[in-house]
N, C-alpha and C positions, 0 to 999 in steps of 0.2 A: 504494500501500500504506499502510495506517495506521503509525503510529510505533509503537514498543513501549512500550506501556504501560510508566512509572516502578516498580520497588519501593517499597516506605517506606522505605528504605535509601538510594536513591538518591536520591529527594527530597529527603530533609533534607540529603544530601552539596552539591544542588544549589542550596538553601535556602542553607546556611550561606554556601557560596562568592557568593552572592546578598548576603548581607547584610558579611559582609566588606568586597566591592567598594565597597557604599556606603558601609560606614563611613570605608574609607582616603579617599575623594572626596569625603564629608562632613566633614573632617575637615582636610583640605587648601585646601576653602573658607572652612571657620569660620578655618583659622591668617590665613589672609589677610583677612578681614575683620577679623580681631583687630591684625594688623599694620598697619591704618589706623586702626583705630581708635588705637592707640596712638600712632602717629606724629603722629594729630591731638592726644592730650592734652598732648603733649610741645612742641607748637608755640608760639612764645612767643604769641602774637596770640590762639590761642584759652588758654593756661595764665592769660594775664595775666585772666581773666573764665570761667570755668566754665561760672556760670548763663547758661541760654537758648542755647549753644552749639550743642545737640541731641547729646550725646556719651551723653546719658543713655538719648534713645531709642534710639539704635544699640545700646548694649549690652545694653538689653531686648531688641531686634529678635534677635539674637545669641543670648543666653541662653535664647529663650525659641523658637528656632527650631531652628538647624544646633544649638545642642549642646545642646539638651536632647533631638534627635534621637539623636545619638551617644551621649547616656548613653544611652536606654534599648538602640539596638542593642548597644554596647556589654555590656551586663548580657545578652543575648539570648546571644550572640556566646561568653563567656566567663566567665562565672559557672560554668558547666557542666568548663570547660577549669582552672578553679581546684581542682575535683574530685577531674579526670582530674590535677592535677600533687600535689597530694597522696597518693593513688593510688602515682604513679613513686616520691615521696620513699620511703614504706613500704618499696616495693621496695628500693631503694638503701638504706634502715637496712637490713633483714635483710642484705642482702650484705655490707655492713661490719660486721655484729656478727659473723660468723663461717660464714653459713649456705653455705659454698663450694662446696658440688656443686648447690645448686641456684642460686649465681649464677654457674656455668659454662654454665649452659641459656640464660640469657640476653645480650643482647647487651649490651654497657655503652654502644656509642655510642646505641644507641637507648632506652638510660637518661637519656642525659645529651642527648639531644633533645628528651625531652620531659619534663626536668626541665625544662631551658631554655624548654622552648613555654610552660609551666607558668608562668615567670617571666613571662617577658615578657608573655603575657596579662594578669598577675593586674596588671603594672606598668600596662599599658594603661587597662585597668575604674579601676585605682586613679586615673589622670594624670587621664584624662576626668572622672569622679564627682568630684574634687577643684576640678577645674577649672569644673567646672558650676559650683558652690556657689560658690566665690570671685569668678565675674563675678557672681550673687544679688550677693554684702557689696556688687561695685563699684559693682555697677547703684543701690544703693540710700543709696549715699556719693554717687555723682553725684547722684539725684532728693534729700537734703537738700540739695544743695551750689542744685539747680537750684532746688528749691521756696522754700528761707530766705531766698537770700542778697542777691534783690531787696529781700523783707520787712527784712534787717537794715538794709541800706545807708538804707532807708526810715526804719528806727528812730533809726540814728546821727545823721541829720538833723535830725531832728525833736528830740530832746534833747540836739542840739547847739544849735537853737535858743532854747529851754527855758533850755538855762544861760546863752544870751547874754543873754536877760530877766532872768536871776539875779543876775548878773555886773551888769547895769546899774541894778536895784533896790541894790543896796550895803547899805547896815546898813536898809533897809524889808522884809527877808528876816526871817520870825515865824520860831522854833526849828520847827515843822512842816514848815515848806516848804523848810527844809534837808536836815530828816529824807527828805523827797520826793525833792529834788534828788539826795539819800545814794543812794537806793534804785531811782531811775533810772539811776545810774550803775553799780549794781552790776549791773541788770538786763544793761547793754550788755554790760560787760563779759565775762557770762557767755554772751549770746549771740556774740559774735566769739569766744570759746573752740569754742564749740560749732561754729563756721565753720569754723577752725581745724582742729579736730578732725575734721573731715567732711574735710576736704582733704587733709589727711595720708593718711586712710585710702582714699581714692581712690585716692592716689600710693601706698603700700605694694601695695594690691590689684593695681593694676596692674603694679609689677613682679616679684610673685609670678603673674600670670595669665602675663607673658610669659616668665618665667623656665620655666614647667607647658607650655607652649605649644610652647619650644624644645624639651625633654627630651621631650614625647612623640612630638615630629617625628622625636625619631633612636628611639623605640622604635620606631615605626611606619614608620618605613625598614626597619628590622630585619627587621619582620613580612614587609611588599610583598618582600623577597628570601627567604625563607623559606615564601614562598606560591608558588613557581615552578608549580606545578599547578592553580591556577588561573585556569584563561581567561578567564571572568567578569572576573576582576582586570586581568587583561593587555588587554583589550579595552579597559576603561573608564579604565585610566591612558593607552594608546592615543589614548584621545579628551578624554583633560583633560592635554595633557602640559605647555600651560605653564603649570597649575598646579603642577607639580613644578621647572618653572622659577623661578617665583614663591617657593615653600614653600625647595628647596634650594640654588636660586642658578643660575646660568646654566650651563649644560651637564648639569645633575642628570637630564634624561629621560634620554639615552645612556648617562650613567655607571650610571642605576637598571636600564636594560633590559639594560645588558651585564652589570650583575650574577647581574639575576632570569633570564634567559635562556640562561645560561652552560651547558654541556657537552651532552651525548648528547642528541638527540631534538629542537633547535633548530638550525637552518640560516639563513644570512644572515651577509653581511661585516661591520655592526656591529649593536648593541643593539637598535635602532627595528626593523631587517630583521628581525632573529631573531624579537623579539616580535610583529611584523606575519605571521609565515610559521606563526608557531606559531597565530595568532587564528586566521588561514583554516582551517589544520588544523582546526584544535578547534571551532569558530563558523561557520564555513561564510563567509556573505558578510559582507564589511567595506565592502563598498561607501560604508557610511556615513561612513568614516572620511576618502573625499575627497580633498583637497590633502595629508591628511599621507602619504600613501602614496609614496613611492619611487618612481623608476621603473625601478629594478630588481626590484621586487614588485608593480608596480600592474600 
């Protein structure tokens, strides 16, 4: 028998579940990639000479692939939510202004849940968009270091050689020669200052990106727990448990599944077991999870 054709609303709801699942997994991957870049940036061996260490290319790849995709999916998912949140806040405001009869017909817990969801999703959209643009600034700062620091070193060496010749010449220098040396020295100081500013900018952007990734991870975690009816998200998280461990720490997968799959409709002794049973019931074949299946549910 052919499968029942989905209505437009059902199709849109499923696509939304897919977009959310892919956004979460992409964020986890991007977060891990940034952690490695950040660690290498602060490594004394790398930090001693940022030019030519490959950080610029890695930041550019992260910004242009995973984080760009995150930004686009975030806009698709959450811009509509922001408009819905505005409607929910307007309804709550009307109740607070004294329309008690109207307010009694509404569930205040539902209003609060909608407002919380709107605030969280708007925060994710804002954080991801801001993170993308900060990575572009970081990329540009690293490019400046990568491109111009070697030239600066050559210039300093050449100017140093000219200055040595000038000192050896001593009193034979003409006024115009001294003026030319002063101009070279001034250019050298400008180049040194620009190089220092590029390094300082790269350091500040790296710190801001680190804080933003950490803050986004916390909001994403709350979003995951509130999406317990998204079987596609649960299935994708089961397939990527190591990503959860790497981003949120050892034991995070069990803790997150325990929170996500709590309550009526979930069976199993552990969070992972409950998630697997739920995925099997909702998604059917989950044999692709392979060795990740505990023996009690395999």
